[in-house]
C-alpha angles and dihedrals in degrees: 000000000000125000131186117236088255092053091048092052090047091053092048091049091049093049091048089054094061113124120183118232121244116273094186098127098047091040088058090053091049091051091049091048092051092050092050092047090049091055093046091052094044096050094042096238094123092047089051092050094048090049090061086073095037094256112144125221113197094144121106126191089244093063098032119121114242121227110205137202109264096230089054093058119101117247088255092053091048090050091050090053093046092049090053092050089048088051091058088048090059102039115094120260119259093201110105110252091230088061098045111009092183097057111107104156142036087253089058089056089067093046090051093050092052091048093050094050101034097113093049100045104045125076086002138115090261099047094109098037095044093050089047088055091043092053091046091051090051092047090049091052091050091052102037100036103030104031097245111167098191133067134251110291124211138219113238094208092194091070094059098034094112098041116016095158094063096036121115089248097061109010093112094244121141090260096048129090091251130291137256121300117266111263114277123170109257144145127244118301116252111233114234114257095010119084094188099051119084124175110230114251116261137192097292135045100144136076121320103243100166130074138046105301129094133352109325088355094296111136115210127215110203105183119075121262117261108184107357131178110235117236114157124042111283093031124222123307113245128220157280085209113264093001124141110266110152115199140146123271111256126203139179103185111212123212084175088067099042097044091058107034109023101054127121091252094050093046090051089065086077090067100038098096113092091204126088090243114149090178093061092044091053093046091056092043098048136044105288126159092217089063096035131270096282123062131161095273095051092039088057092055093044093050085087099013113163122102125355096351093066093045106098090209101043099032097118088070087078106078090220087070091080094050091046093051090044086064093043087056090045091052090052089047089053093048093046095049096052081079105006099176097043094044099039098104102024115135132156135183140055132278098260132067108274086345090288110167094023112257142170121279117271116256136201089250095057112119117240111217123213103180112219092339100075147346123280109267134185116258093238090068090064104052099092132045089213097044137069111003094346135093111164142107135192127251 
């Protein structure tokens, strides 16, 4: 994409003007959660509770890994993370081609797993635990296969709620996760699961050509679209499922979305209930018609929407997916640790997306599948970030 000198200076001036929004309310919840977790670990009450379901807890807060907010990382730390993600994008796939013909890279292996399990890991009793395991598997691949020394960062969406386009997450700089799409004429973006809601068109719509990923900044999605949102004229070709259909990543970043649903006040609604009700927490977190069609999880994905970010199946192909779900996991971590013993094993929901088709309730003994990225593991092993295979906290 070519800019005049005047356009370049305007962009630099705009980026320099970015000011993060206050996170004071949710920061206070995070601090309270950490204090409560610290006491439960120190006095052994959490370890005792986890042991009732044969979940070990060898982790201490002194040796726990620390997952950090992406904007708080140094440029060197951001570059290390980006280099590791790029590494996965260049390593060959380990998924057999007869299973997923479109998979070309290790990164594609994670996209394929998410696609294959979408209808059994969203709006389900295992949504939070499965995505915790998914994120952990991705982090493990970054560290074990690509030499990454850090841990999975997260996107505190509150910070960029007023100005996502110029934020350090999506401003198109070399240390961002890619910028907006180039402008392409398009209509509003249909919101998944709601035929009457359309996100107003923004400044993008076309290919992402700025940022650190891919040749000349252009990120490539290899596996065919499944349920895309349609941005430019002509839309996005769909299927066959798992086939090879290389195309650029498209975005239309939406301040309209972030300024309404990703604010500090709106995020605080997740912690408003005085009860220990995981079902209510999940309903507010996820798409649920009782709470309205847009919630913080879906608003996060539709901040950039487009293809494949707005495709519920293929969404991990947008690198922002991992930062978004880092914060989803952090929000669950905060909610859990307001009462770590009482909330340790709380789950709610069935085994199918929105209980369609109707299915049995999820249980702690259900096995979480990870495709070719990890071994099947019982849900109960994934309920605590300091129990089972985990030993990390959030800063």
